[in-house]
Residue frames relative to the residue before (quaternion, step in Angstrom):
aa qw qx qy qz dx dy dz
M 1.0000 0.0000 0.0000 0.0000 0.00 0.00 0.00
T 0.3849 -0.7551 0.4937 0.1948 3.53 -0.96 0.83
F 0.3482 -0.7093 0.5856 0.1806 3.52 -0.98 0.97
V 0.0208 -0.8030 0.5950 -0.0282 3.59 -0.78 1.04
Q 0.0951 0.7882 -0.6052 0.0592 3.55 -0.96 0.84
K 0.7222 -0.4281 0.3180 0.4405 3.53 -1.34 0.28
S 0.8114 0.2523 -0.2574 0.4601 3.54 -1.12 0.95
D 0.4685 0.6472 -0.4657 0.3804 3.62 1.22 -0.03
R 0.3523 -0.6857 0.5909 0.2377 3.56 -1.23 0.54
V 0.0575 -0.8115 0.5815 -0.0096 3.57 -0.85 1.00
K 0.1951 -0.7394 0.6302 0.1342 3.53 -1.35 0.39
I 0.3653 -0.7282 0.5401 0.2112 3.55 -0.86 1.01
I 0.2386 -0.7455 0.6049 0.1459 3.54 -1.07 0.80
H 0.7801 -0.1683 0.1656 0.5794 3.55 0.83 -1.05
M 0.1156 -0.7716 0.6248 0.0308 3.56 -0.97 0.94
P 0.1520 -0.8842 0.4335 0.0850 3.60 0.37 1.25
N 0.7856 0.3819 -0.1901 0.4481 3.62 0.97 -0.69
D 0.5707 0.5951 -0.3909 0.4090 3.60 1.20 0.16
P 0.4438 -0.7121 0.4699 0.2741 3.64 -0.82 0.92
N 0.7672 0.1733 -0.1090 0.6078 3.60 1.22 -0.46
P 0.0172 -0.8740 0.4856 0.0055 3.58 0.64 1.14
I 0.5402 -0.5323 0.5259 0.3850 3.48 -1.39 0.27
P 0.4955 -0.6735 0.4491 0.3149 3.63 -0.81 0.90
G 0.5772 -0.5900 0.4467 0.3453 3.56 -1.08 0.79
G 0.7507 0.3568 -0.2876 0.4758 3.55 -1.00 0.85
S 0.5271 0.6311 -0.4130 0.3915 3.60 1.25 -0.27
T 0.2286 -0.7720 0.5817 0.1159 3.54 -1.13 0.71
G 0.0517 0.7987 -0.5978 0.0457 3.53 -1.24 0.46
T 0.4577 -0.6657 0.5267 0.2644 3.52 -1.41 0.03
V 0.4401 -0.6914 0.5130 0.2551 3.56 -0.89 1.01
T 0.1748 -0.8057 0.5613 0.0726 3.56 -0.84 1.03
R 0.7986 -0.0194 0.0491 0.5996 3.57 1.21 -0.49
V 0.1102 -0.7637 0.6325 0.0668 3.54 -1.16 0.68
T 0.1111 -0.7909 0.5999 0.0467 3.57 -0.74 1.08
D 0.2516 -0.7579 0.5743 0.1804 3.56 -1.24 0.28
G 0.5166 0.6276 -0.4789 0.3314 3.54 -1.29 -0.06
P 0.7547 -0.4196 0.2583 0.4332 3.58 -1.30 0.00
L 0.7452 0.3148 -0.2041 0.5512 3.62 1.17 -0.43
A 0.1431 0.8500 -0.4933 0.1172 3.54 1.12 0.75
Q 0.0019 -0.7929 0.6087 -0.0275 3.53 -1.12 0.75
V 0.2815 -0.6959 0.6304 0.1979 3.52 -1.36 0.38
S 0.2361 -0.7845 0.5606 0.1203 3.58 -0.40 1.24
V 0.0448 -0.8109 0.5824 -0.0351 3.56 -0.87 1.03
D 0.2387 -0.6901 0.6615 0.1707 3.53 -1.15 0.78
W 0.2413 -0.8059 0.5296 0.1090 3.54 -0.33 1.31
D 0.5871 -0.6102 0.4112 0.3373 3.56 -1.09 0.73
N 0.6373 0.5261 -0.3317 0.4551 3.60 1.20 -0.40
G 0.6469 -0.5576 0.3037 0.4224 3.60 1.28 0.20
R 0.6089 0.5550 -0.3569 0.4403 3.58 1.22 -0.23
S 0.1924 -0.7262 0.6430 0.1487 3.52 -1.32 0.39
L 0.2213 0.7571 -0.5797 0.2045 3.55 -0.41 1.24
S 0.4121 -0.7424 0.4827 0.2144 3.54 -0.86 1.02
L 0.3781 -0.6692 0.5940 0.2374 3.50 -1.33 0.53
V 0.2493 -0.7295 0.6137 0.1704 3.55 -1.18 0.61
P 0.3436 -0.7549 0.5167 0.2123 3.60 -0.33 1.21
G 0.7685 0.3241 -0.2610 0.4861 3.54 -1.00 0.85
T 0.7237 0.3332 -0.2167 0.5642 3.58 1.28 -0.31
D 0.7503 0.3252 -0.1848 0.5451 3.57 0.73 -1.08
E 0.3189 -0.7312 0.5723 0.1900 3.54 -1.04 0.82
F 0.1807 0.7630 -0.6002 0.1575 3.55 -0.80 1.06
E 0.2254 -0.7532 0.5963 0.1622 3.52 -1.30 0.26
V 0.4253 -0.6676 0.5489 0.2685 3.53 -1.20 0.59
L 0.2782 -0.7801 0.5441 0.1338 3.56 -0.72 1.13
E 0.7826 0.0036 0.0380 0.6214 3.56 1.01 -0.91
Q 0.1905 -0.7762 0.5914 0.1069 3.54 -0.93 0.92
T 0.3562 -0.7376 0.5346 0.2079 3.54 -1.02 0.84
G 0.7247 0.3641 -0.2162 0.5436 3.55 1.24 -0.45
S 0.4946 -0.6301 0.4902 0.3437 3.52 -1.25 -0.37
S 0.5874 -0.5922 0.4194 0.3584 3.54 -1.21 0.39
S 0.4169 0.7082 -0.4770 0.3118 3.60 1.25 0.11
N 0.6188 0.5329 -0.3424 0.4646 3.59 1.24 -0.26
A 0.4483 0.6988 -0.4538 0.3238 3.58 1.25 -0.08
I 0.4878 -0.6594 0.4991 0.2795 3.54 -1.18 0.68
Q 0.2949 -0.7598 0.5546 0.1678 3.57 -0.79 1.00
V 0.0282 0.7709 -0.6334 0.0618 3.54 -0.93 1.02
P 0.6316 -0.5057 0.3919 0.4379 3.60 -1.17 0.34
K 0.6136 -0.5891 0.3754 0.3682 3.58 -1.04 0.78
A 0.6403 0.5259 -0.3356 0.4481 3.62 0.96 -0.77
V 0.6283 0.5119 -0.3280 0.4854 3.59 1.10 -0.67
L 0.6431 0.5166 -0.3160 0.4687 3.59 0.93 -0.89
D 0.6385 0.5289 -0.3295 0.4517 3.60 0.94 -0.84
G 0.6702 0.4974 -0.2950 0.4652 3.60 0.96 -0.85
I 0.6509 0.5052 -0.3128 0.4726 3.58 0.95 -0.89
T 0.6560 0.5138 -0.3067 0.4601 3.58 0.95 -0.88
A 0.6468 0.5150 -0.3185 0.4637 3.60 0.97 -0.83
A 0.6432 0.5095 -0.3217 0.4725 3.60 0.99 -0.81
K 0.6568 0.5059 -0.3105 0.4651 3.58 0.93 -0.89
D 0.6842 0.5022 -0.2859 0.4449 3.57 0.86 -0.98
S 0.5908 0.5771 -0.3742 0.4217 3.60 1.13 -0.52
G 0.2642 -0.7997 0.4960 0.2114 3.59 1.12 -0.67
L 0.4490 0.7339 -0.4247 0.2818 3.59 1.23 0.17
F 0.8146 0.1484 -0.0472 0.5588 3.59 1.06 -0.69
N 0.5512 -0.5267 0.5193 0.3862 3.50 -1.36 0.33
M 0.4535 -0.7202 0.4515 0.2680 3.59 -0.70 1.01
L 0.6017 0.5367 -0.3742 0.4581 3.60 1.21 -0.14
D 0.5693 0.5519 -0.3853 0.4720 3.61 1.27 -0.12
L 0.2103 -0.8488 0.4739 0.1039 3.54 0.34 1.30
P 0.6551 0.4962 -0.3490 0.4504 3.67 0.83 -0.75
A 0.6580 0.5015 -0.3143 0.4656 3.60 0.97 -0.80
V 0.6539 0.5041 -0.3109 0.4708 3.59 0.96 -0.86
T 0.6287 0.5358 -0.3294 0.4573 3.58 1.00 -0.83
G 0.6805 0.4863 -0.2842 0.4687 3.58 0.88 -0.95
L 0.6527 0.5183 -0.3158 0.4535 3.57 0.98 -0.83
T 0.6465 0.5112 -0.3398 0.4532 3.59 0.91 -0.82
R 0.6338 0.5110 -0.3354 0.4741 3.59 1.03 -0.74
Q 0.6523 0.5280 -0.3034 0.4513 3.57 0.96 -0.93
L 0.6997 0.4612 -0.2580 0.4807 3.58 1.07 -0.76
G 0.5848 -0.6221 0.3540 0.3818 3.58 1.28 0.02
F 0.5377 0.5960 -0.4149 0.4284 3.58 1.23 0.32
D 0.0874 -0.8615 0.4995 0.0265 3.56 0.57 1.23
E 0.6343 0.5250 -0.3426 0.4524 3.60 0.98 -0.76
A 0.6442 0.5022 -0.3178 0.4815 3.59 1.02 -0.78
A 0.6508 0.5165 -0.3190 0.4560 3.60 0.94 -0.87
D 0.6454 0.5081 -0.3200 0.4721 3.59 0.97 -0.81
W 0.6546 0.5112 -0.3058 0.4655 3.59 0.96 -0.91
L 0.6800 0.4853 -0.2862 0.4692 3.59 0.89 -0.93
G 0.6832 0.4995 -0.2828 0.4515 3.58 1.06 -0.70
D 0.5672 0.5886 -0.3807 0.4323 3.58 1.25 -0.27
R 0.4659 -0.7139 0.4506 0.2651 3.59 -0.58 1.17
D 0.6226 0.5670 -0.3436 0.4156 3.59 1.08 -0.66
N 0.6991 0.4693 -0.2705 0.4668 3.61 1.20 -0.38
R 0.4071 0.7451 -0.4614 0.2571 3.63 1.21 -0.06
K 0.6930 0.4633 -0.2890 0.4707 3.58 0.80 -0.96
T 0.6241 0.5425 -0.3294 0.4558 3.57 1.01 -0.82
Y 0.6501 0.5101 -0.3122 0.4687 3.58 0.95 -0.88
A 0.6589 0.5114 -0.3125 0.4545 3.60 0.87 -0.95
E 0.6497 0.5009 -0.3190 0.4746 3.59 0.95 -0.81
G 0.6510 0.5367 -0.3128 0.4363 3.57 1.02 -0.80
I 0.5725 0.5859 -0.3796 0.4299 3.58 1.11 -0.61
F 0.7651 0.3648 -0.1901 0.4954 3.59 0.99 -0.80
R 0.7447 0.3930 -0.2186 0.4932 3.56 1.04 -0.69
G 0.5101 -0.6289 0.4250 0.4046 3.55 1.23 -0.36
F 0.3161 -0.7229 0.5848 0.1882 3.52 -1.33 0.39
M 0.0057 0.7631 -0.6458 -0.0246 3.52 -1.22 0.53
P 0.5561 -0.6214 0.4193 0.3589 3.59 -1.07 0.60
E 0.5308 -0.6081 0.4829 0.3396 3.54 -1.13 0.71
E 0.4755 -0.6341 0.5178 0.3220 3.53 -1.13 0.61
E 0.3438 -0.7660 0.5127 0.1795 3.54 -0.92 0.89
C-alpha cells in the first residue's frame, strides 16, 4: 500500500469513475490528504487542473515522497498479505471495509479477515489506507 502525504509527487495511472478524468501518465503534487469514508487526495496537476484522487478507486503511484515510510501502520504480516491480495484483485474500493473483509476471507486470508472484522481495528485500517502498511517486526 502506498503512503501519500502533502507535497508528494504522484502520477495517475487510471481514473475509472470520473466523467472528465486526468489523463493517464499525468503528474502532480499532493496538496491535501483527507480521511474518513469520503477520503480524498487533493492534487494540483502539472497540466493546470486540480482534481482529487480517491484512494482504493483511482490507480496512481507516488513518484517522490517528502516523508518516510516510518509513518506506515504496522500490522501482522498475515494481515498485510490479505490486505495486499484484496488491493491487487482490484475488485473493491479499499475503503469499503465490509467488502474487503469478505474478500480476504474468500481468498483464504482468515487472519486478515478476522483482523479487519474486529471493530477495534477500524481506525487503524483507515489510517493505513493513507499512511501505508508495513509488517510488524517480529
